[in-house]
matplotlib code that plots the C-alpha trace (Angstrom):
import matplotlib.pyplot as plt

x = [-6.8, -6.4, -8.7, -11.5, -11.4, -11.5, -14.5, -16.3, -15.5, -16.6, -19.8, -20.8, -20.2, -22.2, -25.3, -25.2, -27.5, -24.5, -23.0, -19.3, -17.1, -15.3, -11.7, -9.8, -6.2, -3.2, -0.5, -1.1, -2.2, -3.3, -6.9, -8.7, -10.8, -11.6, -12.7, -14.9, -16.6, -17.2, -18.8, -21.1, -22.1, -23.4, -25.0, -28.7, -27.9, -27.5, -23.9, -21.9, -18.1, -15.8, -12.0, -9.8, -7.5, -9.9, -8.1, -10.7, -10.1, -9.8, -10.3, -11.5, -15.0, -15.0, -15.7, -18.7, -20.0, -19.8, -21.4, -24.3, -25.1, -25.2, -27.4, -29.9, -30.2, -31.1, -34.4, -35.5, -33.6, -33.5, -29.7, -27.0, -23.3, -20.7, -17.2, -14.4, -11.1, -7.7, -9.1, -5.6, -5.0, -6.7, -4.7, -7.7, -9.8, -10.4, -11.8, -14.3, -15.4, -15.9, -18.0, -20.2, -20.5, -21.5, -24.2, -25.6, -25.5, -27.4, -30.1, -30.3, -29.3, -29.0, -25.7, -22.9, -19.4, -16.3, -13.0, -10.1, -6.5, -3.1, -1.1, -1.9, 0.4, -1.3, -4.7, -3.9, -2.9, -6.3, -8.2, -6.6, -6.7, -10.3, -12.3, -11.7, -14.6, -16.3, -14.4, -13.4, -10.2, -9.6, -6.0, -5.4, -2.1, 0.1, -1.1, -0.1, 1.2, -2.2, -3.8, -1.4, -1.5, -5.3, -5.7, -2.8, -1.6, 1.8, 4.5, 6.4, 9.5, 7.5, 6.0, 9.4, 10.8, 7.9, 6.1, 2.5, 1.3, -1.7, -1.3, 2.2, 1.1, 0.4, 3.9, 6.3, 6.9, 8.5, 10.8, 11.6, 8.0, 7.6, 10.4, 9.2, 5.8, 7.1, 9.6, 7.4, 3.8, 4.4, 7.7, 7.9, 4.2, 4.2, 7.4, 6.3, 2.5, 2.1, 5.2, 7.0, 3.9, 2.0, 4.8, 7.4, 10.6, 13.7, 15.9, 13.8, 16.9, 17.9, 14.5, 14.8, 18.4, 17.2, 14.5, 17.0, 19.3, 16.6, 15.6, 19.2, 19.7, 16.3, 16.6, 19.7, 20.3, 21.9, 22.7, 21.8, 25.5, 26.2, 23.3, 24.8, 28.1, 26.5, 24.3, 25.6, 24.2, 22.4, 22.1, 21.6, 20.1, 16.9, 16.2, 16.9, 14.6, 11.8, 12.2, 12.2, 8.9, 7.4, 8.4, 6.9, 3.7, 3.4, 3.7, 7.1, 9.9, 10.2, 12.8, 12.0, 13.1, 15.1, 13.1, 14.3, 11.3, 11.8, 10.3, 13.1, 15.7, 13.6, 13.5, 17.1, 18.2, 19.6, 16.7, 16.4, 15.4, 12.4, 10.5, 6.7, 6.8, 9.6, 8.8, 10.5, 13.7, 13.8, 12.9, 15.7, 18.3, 20.4, 19.2, 16.7, 14.2, 16.5, 19.7, 18.3, 17.6, 21.3, 22.8, 22.3, 23.2, 20.7, 18.0, 18.5, 17.9, 14.8, 13.5, 14.0, 12.5, 9.5, 8.9, 9.5, 7.0, 4.4, 4.9, 5.0, 1.7, 0.0, 1.1, -0.5, -3.8, -4.2, -2.6, 0.5, 4.1, 7.1, 10.7, 14.0, 16.5, 20.4, 22.9, 26.6, 26.8, 23.5, 20.4, 16.7, 15.3, 11.8, 9.9, 6.1, 4.1, 0.2, -2.1, 0.6, 2.1, 5.4, 6.7, 10.3, 10.9, 14.1, 14.3, 16.4, 16.5, 17.6, 16.6, 19.3, 19.8, 22.2, 21.7, 20.2, 22.4, 20.6, 17.1, 18.5, 19.9, 16.6, 14.5, 16.7, 16.2, 12.6, 10.7, 8.5, 5.3, 6.5, 9.5, 9.4, 12.1, 10.8, 12.5, 13.3, 12.4, 9.1, 7.9, 8.4, 8.5, 5.3, 3.4, 4.4, 3.3, 0.0, -0.8, -2.5, -0.1, -2.9, -2.8, 0.6, -0.9, -3.6]
y = [0.5, 4.1, 5.5, 3.0, 4.2, 7.8, 7.0, 5.4, 8.2, 10.9, 9.1, 8.4, 12.0, 13.5, 11.5, 12.4, 15.1, 16.8, 19.6, 20.3, 21.3, 18.2, 18.9, 16.3, 17.3, 15.5, 15.7, 15.9, 12.8, 10.6, 10.4, 13.1, 14.4, 10.9, 9.5, 12.6, 12.2, 8.5, 9.5, 12.1, 9.6, 7.2, 9.9, 10.7, 14.4, 17.0, 18.3, 21.1, 20.7, 23.5, 23.7, 26.7, 25.4, 26.8, 29.1, 31.8, 32.2, 35.9, 36.6, 35.2, 36.3, 32.9, 31.2, 33.5, 32.8, 29.0, 29.2, 31.3, 28.7, 26.0, 28.2, 28.6, 24.9, 24.5, 26.4, 23.3, 20.5, 19.5, 19.0, 20.2, 19.5, 22.1, 20.8, 23.3, 21.8, 23.4, 25.8, 26.8, 28.8, 31.8, 33.3, 34.4, 31.3, 30.4, 33.9, 33.8, 30.3, 31.1, 34.1, 32.2, 29.0, 31.1, 32.9, 29.6, 28.2, 31.3, 30.9, 27.1, 26.8, 23.0, 23.3, 20.8, 21.7, 19.6, 21.4, 19.7, 20.9, 19.6, 21.7, 20.3, 22.7, 25.7, 24.2, 23.6, 27.2, 28.4, 25.7, 26.5, 30.2, 30.8, 27.5, 26.1, 24.1, 24.1, 21.4, 17.7, 16.8, 13.6, 13.0, 11.6, 9.8, 8.2, 4.8, 1.7, -1.5, -3.1, -0.4, -0.6, -4.3, -4.4, -1.7, -2.6, -6.0, -4.8, -7.0, -6.1, -5.2, -2.9, -1.1, -0.7, 1.0, 2.7, 3.8, 4.7, 7.2, 5.6, 8.1, 6.7, 3.0, 2.9, 4.4, 2.0, -0.1, 3.1, 4.3, 7.6, 8.5, 7.4, 9.6, 12.6, 12.2, 12.0, 14.9, 17.2, 16.6, 15.9, 17.2, 20.3, 21.1, 20.6, 22.7, 25.6, 25.7, 24.4, 25.7, 28.4, 30.2, 30.0, 30.6, 33.4, 31.7, 33.7, 31.1, 28.9, 27.3, 26.1, 24.6, 22.6, 21.4, 20.5, 18.3, 16.5, 16.1, 14.6, 12.1, 11.1, 10.5, 9.0, 6.5, 8.1, 10.5, 13.7, 16.7, 20.2, 21.0, 18.3, 19.5, 23.0, 21.6, 20.0, 22.9, 26.1, 29.3, 27.1, 30.0, 28.8, 25.6, 27.5, 28.1, 24.5, 23.2, 25.5, 24.4, 20.8, 21.5, 23.0, 19.9, 17.7, 19.7, 19.2, 15.4, 15.0, 14.4, 14.6, 14.8, 12.3, 13.3, 11.1, 9.3, 10.4, 10.5, 14.3, 16.7, 19.2, 16.6, 15.2, 18.5, 19.2, 16.0, 15.5, 14.5, 11.1, 12.0, 10.1, 10.3, 9.9, 7.9, 5.9, 7.2, 10.4, 8.5, 6.2, 8.9, 11.2, 8.4, 7.0, 3.4, 1.7, -0.8, -3.7, -2.0, -1.0, -4.7, -5.6, -2.9, -4.3, -1.0, 1.1, -1.6, -1.7, 2.0, 1.6, -1.1, 0.9, 4.0, 1.9, 0.7, 4.3, 5.7, 3.2, 4.1, 7.8, 7.8, 5.5, 7.7, 10.8, 8.9, 7.5, 10.2, 8.3, 9.7, 8.3, 8.6, 6.9, 6.2, 6.1, 6.2, 6.1, 3.2, 1.6, 2.4, 1.4, 2.3, 3.4, 4.0, 4.3, 5.6, 5.5, 5.7, 5.4, 2.3, 2.1, -0.3, -0.5, -1.5, -2.7, -3.2, -5.8, -6.0, -9.6, -12.3, -12.6, -14.3, -11.7, -10.2, -6.7, -4.8, -1.6, -3.1, -4.8, -1.5, 0.4, -2.3, -2.1, 1.6, 2.1, -1.2, -1.0, -2.9, -4.8, -5.1, -6.0, -7.3, -6.5, -8.8, -11.3, -15.0, -14.4, -11.2, -10.7, -7.3, -8.2, -9.3, -6.2, -3.8, -5.6, -5.4, -2.3, -0.7, -0.6, -4.4, -4.3, -2.3, -4.8]
z = [6.2, 6.8, 4.0, 4.9, 8.5, 7.3, 5.2, 8.1, 10.5, 8.2, 7.2, 10.8, 11.8, 9.0, 9.7, 13.4, 14.7, 16.4, 14.4, 14.1, 11.2, 9.8, 8.8, 6.7, 6.7, 5.1, 2.5, -1.3, -3.3, -0.4, -1.4, 0.7, -2.1, -3.3, 0.0, 0.7, -2.7, -2.0, 1.3, -0.3, -3.0, -0.3, 1.9, 1.4, 1.7, -1.0, -1.2, -2.7, -3.6, -4.5, -4.6, -4.0, -6.7, -9.3, -11.7, -11.4, -7.7, -6.9, -3.1, 0.1, -1.0, -2.8, 0.5, 1.2, -2.3, -1.9, 1.5, 0.3, -2.4, 0.2, 2.4, -0.3, -0.7, 2.9, 2.2, 0.2, 2.0, 5.6, 5.5, 3.1, 3.2, 1.9, 1.0, 0.6, -0.7, -0.4, 2.1, 3.4, 0.2, 2.1, 4.8, 6.7, 6.0, 9.6, 10.5, 7.6, 8.4, 12.0, 11.2, 8.8, 11.0, 14.0, 12.0, 11.0, 14.5, 15.7, 13.0, 13.1, 9.5, 8.8, 6.9, 7.6, 6.6, 5.5, 5.0, 3.2, 3.2, 2.0, 4.4, 7.8, 9.8, 8.2, 8.9, 12.5, 13.1, 11.8, 13.8, 17.1, 16.7, 15.5, 15.4, 18.9, 20.0, 16.5, 14.6, 14.6, 12.7, 10.7, 9.7, 6.2, 6.0, 3.3, 2.1, 4.0, 2.5, 3.3, 1.1, -1.8, -1.8, -1.8, -4.4, -6.8, -5.7, -4.9, -3.5, -0.3, -2.3, -4.5, -1.5, 0.1, -2.9, -4.6, -1.4, -0.8, -3.5, -5.3, -8.2, -9.0, -9.0, -12.7, -13.5, -11.8, -14.9, -16.3, -13.6, -15.4, -15.5, -11.9, -10.7, -12.7, -11.2, -7.6, -8.1, -10.2, -9.2, -5.6, -4.1, -6.2, -5.8, -2.1, -1.6, -3.9, -3.2, 0.3, 2.0, 0.2, -1.1, 2.2, 4.8, 5.2, 4.1, 4.1, 2.5, 0.0, -1.5, 2.0, 2.6, -0.6, 0.3, 3.8, 2.3, 0.0, 2.9, 5.1, 2.3, 1.8, 5.6, 6.3, 9.1, 10.5, 13.4, 12.3, 14.6, 13.5, 13.7, 11.1, 8.9, 9.0, 7.8, 4.8, 3.8, 2.3, 3.8, 6.5, 9.0, 12.6, 14.1, 14.9, 11.3, 10.3, 13.1, 11.9, 8.3, 9.4, 11.3, 8.0, 6.1, 8.7, 8.7, 5.0, 5.5, 3.8, 6.3, 10.1, 12.7, 15.5, 19.0, 21.3, 24.0, 27.4, 29.6, 29.9, 27.4, 27.6, 26.9, 24.0, 22.2, 22.7, 21.1, 17.6, 15.3, 13.6, 10.0, 8.7, 5.4, 5.6, 2.3, 1.0, -2.5, -1.5, -0.7, -3.7, -6.2, -5.0, -5.0, -7.9, -7.4, -9.6, -8.1, -9.1, -8.1, -4.7, -3.8, -4.8, -2.6, 0.9, 2.6, 0.6, 0.9, 4.7, 4.8, 2.7, 5.0, 8.1, 6.5, 5.4, 9.0, 10.2, 7.7, 8.7, 12.4, 11.7, 9.8, 12.2, 15.1, 13.4, 12.7, 16.2, 18.3, 19.2, 19.8, 18.0, 19.2, 18.8, 21.6, 21.8, 24.6, 23.6, 21.0, 22.0, 20.0, 19.6, 16.3, 17.4, 20.6, 20.2, 23.1, 23.3, 26.3, 28.9, 27.2, 25.5, 22.8, 21.7, 18.1, 16.4, 12.6, 10.8, 6.9, 7.1, 9.6, 12.4, 15.7, 17.0, 20.4, 20.8, 23.3, 22.6, 23.3, 26.4, 27.7, 27.0, 28.6, 31.7, 32.0, 30.9, 31.1, 27.9, 27.8, 24.8, 22.5, 18.8, 16.5, 13.0, 10.5, 13.2, 13.2, 14.9, 13.2, 9.5, 8.0, 5.9, 9.0, 10.8, 8.0, 7.6, 11.3, 12.7, 15.3, 17.8, 18.0, 19.7, 22.6, 23.5]

ax = plt.figure().add_subplot(projection="3d")
ax.plot(x, y, z, "-o")
ax.set_aspect("equal")
plt.show()
């Protein structure tokens, strides 16, 4: 389970004598704060927690104030941990943190620092520009079927439709409340506070419409030209590609590149749109939980998007690369690459014995280490979602 792994990684790093800034980055409502608080409750180290979401927040001086409080505690304790949540709210956060961290390093101050952020793309900019060599990053991802099943006893069908937001689990019996929570507390908050507020966006209405379009077409390949045709005032394809990158950086939707063995061709390809969490797809649809299972076309999209979301989140956590492949009318749903090995994955929403011409063509051209037919006779969807993706590379 991802959150258990995050707990273990963070706990072990904080008890080490080696000293790095620990950065836990991931989308909203995936349990970053909770898991860090669980770690601190189990650590025999005094800790200070502060969130930049505090209403009294005035300026970047807030970072210095919290840091000084933790520094004072080091005068009485051999080790102290400072946790700063929603750190990306400050545009110059990385410069301030670098200055304070370097001061502590020079003076051997026994202060350990954990930074949390819900805008991974913004965090990455600050890390690469100012904190190179000073940090270790832990990626927090959307919840897997394994996690939702263990925590809330969800069925496979519930996970496919309602997705992996733990905060929404208590609301699924009232689908109106569930949709309101997803749309208002997650989607709108992420768009307005993590993307629009913290990035220079010339066309905010276009960003919102692009997100809606990406959810509607999740699991499908859609060229930027076709996107432009469906979006008013869409501007050019460069703008759409940039906005899609921002949505991906916020953990909402991604545009998978075509696998071609050549980076230039991959980036020039039409993207395959993919949600990070099927809740984003179902909450924006007109189908109820029951209706979605009756409509085989929509359910098939949900199933493929569910597999894609699992692969996408796993790829982020383990440092893998995820693609699709298509040549003419032959296609492979997903191509997963890790440590010089490649796996080709096809998804079926119903068990079938049909031949797979796309998979055959891909294997002939690229010789993957393994092929998987998820939903086939030998690999059920449930088994696939409960199996760590790393197992397929062994």
